[in-house]
C-alpha positions in Angstrom: 91.6 31.1 -49.2 90.8 29.6 -52.5 89.7 26.4 -50.7 87.5 28.4 -48.4 85.9 30.3 -51.3 85.2 27.1 -53.1 83.5 25.7 -50.1 81.4 28.8 -49.5 80.5 29.2 -53.1 78.0 26.3 -53.3 76.4 27.5 -50.1 76.0 31.0 -51.5 74.5 29.5 -54.7 72.0 27.6 -52.7 70.9 30.6 -50.6 70.7 32.8 -53.7 68.6 30.3 -55.6 66.2 29.8 -52.7 65.8 33.5 -51.7 64.1 35.7 -54.2 62.9 32.9 -56.4 60.9 31.3 -53.6 59.2 34.6 -53.0 58.2 34.8 -56.6 57.0 31.3 -56.6 54.9 32.0 -53.5 53.5 35.1 -55.2 52.6 33.0 -58.3 50.8 30.4 -56.2 49.0 33.2 -54.3 48.0 34.9 -57.5 46.8 31.6 -59.0 44.7 30.8 -56.0 43.3 34.3 -55.9 42.4 34.3 -59.5 40.6 30.9 -59.4 38.1 32.0 -56.7 35.2 33.3 -58.7 31.5 33.9 -58.1 30.6 30.8 -60.2 32.7 28.6 -58.0 31.3 29.8 -54.7 28.8 27.6 -52.9 25.1 28.5 -53.4 23.2 29.7 -50.4 19.4 29.6 -50.9 17.3 31.8 -48.8 13.5 31.2 -48.3 11.6 33.4 -50.8 8.8 34.8 -48.7 7.5 36.8 -51.6 6.0 33.6 -53.0 4.3 32.7 -49.7 0.6 32.5 -50.1 -1.3 35.1 -48.2 -4.7 34.4 -46.8 -6.8 37.3 -45.5 -9.5 36.4 -42.9 -11.9 38.4 -40.9 -13.4 37.2 -37.6 -16.1 39.1 -35.5 -16.7 38.8 -31.8 -20.5 39.1 -31.4 -22.8 39.7 -28.4 -23.1 42.1 -25.6 -23.8 39.9 -22.6 -22.0 36.8 -21.3 -25.0 34.7 -22.5 -24.8 36.2 -26.1 -21.0 36.2 -26.7 -19.6 34.1 -29.6 -17.4 34.3 -32.6 -19.1 35.1 -35.9 -17.7 31.9 -37.3 -16.9 28.6 -35.6 -14.5 27.4 -38.4 -11.7 29.2 -40.2 -9.8 27.5 -43.1 -6.3 28.2 -44.2 -3.6 26.4 -46.4 -0.6 24.9 -44.8 2.2 27.3 -44.3 0.2 30.3 -45.6 0.8 33.8 -44.2 -2.5 34.6 -42.4 -3.6 38.2 -42.0 -6.5 38.2 -39.6 -8.7 41.2 -39.0 -10.4 40.7 -35.6 -13.5 42.9 -35.0 -15.0 43.3 -31.6 -18.6 44.3 -32.2 -19.4 44.5 -28.4 -20.6 47.8 -27.0 -20.2 47.5 -23.2 -16.9 47.4 -21.4 -17.1 43.8 -20.2 -17.1 42.7 -23.8 -13.3 42.6 -24.0 -12.0 39.8 -26.4 -9.0 38.3 -28.1 -8.4 35.3 -30.4 -5.7 32.8 -29.6 -4.8 29.9 -32.0 -3.7 26.7 -30.2 -2.5 23.2 -30.9 -5.3 20.7 -31.4 -7.3 20.1 -28.2 -5.4 22.7 -26.1 -7.8 25.7 -26.2 -9.3 25.1 -22.7 -5.9 24.5 -21.1 -4.5 27.7 -22.8 -7.6 29.8 -21.8 -7.5 28.7 -18.2 -3.8 29.5 -18.0 -4.4 32.8 -19.7 -6.8 33.9 -17.0 -4.0 33.8 -14.5 -1.7 35.9 -16.8 -3.9 39.0 -16.6 -4.5 42.0 -18.8 -0.8 43.1 -18.9 -0.1 39.8 -20.8 -3.3 40.0 -23.0 -4.5 36.8 -21.1 -2.1 34.8 -23.3 0.2 32.3 -21.5 3.7 31.5 -22.7 3.1 28.0 -23.9 4.2 25.8 -26.8 0.5 25.2 -27.4 0.0 28.8 -28.5 0.4 29.2 -32.3 -0.5 32.9 -32.5 -2.5 35.4 -30.5 -4.1 38.8 -31.1 -3.9 41.7 -28.6 -7.0 42.5 -26.6 -9.7 44.2 -28.6 -11.8 46.6 -26.6 -15.6 47.0 -27.4 -15.9 48.5 -30.9 -12.2 48.0 -31.6 -10.6 46.2 -34.6 -7.1 44.6 -34.2 -5.0 42.8 -36.8 -2.8 39.7 -36.4 -0.3 38.1 -38.9 1.0 34.6 -38.4 2.2 31.7 -40.5 -0.3 28.8 -40.5 1.1 25.4 -39.3 2.8 23.4 -42.0 1.2 20.2 -40.7 -2.5 19.7 -41.9 -5.0 19.3 -39.1 -7.7 20.7 -37.0 -6.3 23.4 -34.7 -8.3 25.5 -32.3 -9.0 29.2 -31.6 -10.4 30.7 -28.4 -11.0 33.9 -26.5 -8.8 33.7 -23.3 -10.4 36.6 -21.5 -11.6 35.1 -18.2 -14.9 33.2 -18.5 -15.2 33.6 -22.3 -13.5 30.4 -23.4 -16.6 28.1 -22.9 -18.6 30.1 -25.4 -16.0 31.6 -27.7 -13.9 28.9 -29.4 -13.7 27.4 -32.8 -11.6 25.3 -35.2 -8.8 26.4 -37.5 -8.8 23.9 -40.3 -5.4 23.7 -41.9 -5.1 21.8 -45.2 
């Protein structure tokens, strides 16, 4: 019996020394890890600050009351790259056929966008889903003013704008100069 007790005793000592002390050690490691994670050691995540984005307010008028007279009040609009553009679009027409919009397109794409827009119809504001479209206003009925907000392209260049109401594109187009 004495021999058996002597052989079991080292095993009991090993089990006793590993049991509760290991748990305390694990707890100390956990506490240490938990305590070292602070706000100052967290990775920084920067979000784009849109409050500093430049805002450019523009006004564009649709003029004329016949197909021969229709035009935009300006043929060139200028904005800075990446600016938030707030455009007020005023339709000064009086008669019902004087329905207009303004669609901003990639360089040289205004005719293609206008022709595609004609097939879209009124329910789609005559604006096709196309990568060439940068921004588009809703339809402005005669005497109506609509507003449009969009971010100007970040690449400088000469972009286009056009009225995509069927038959208007040939007289109602201009250039959006982005610099």
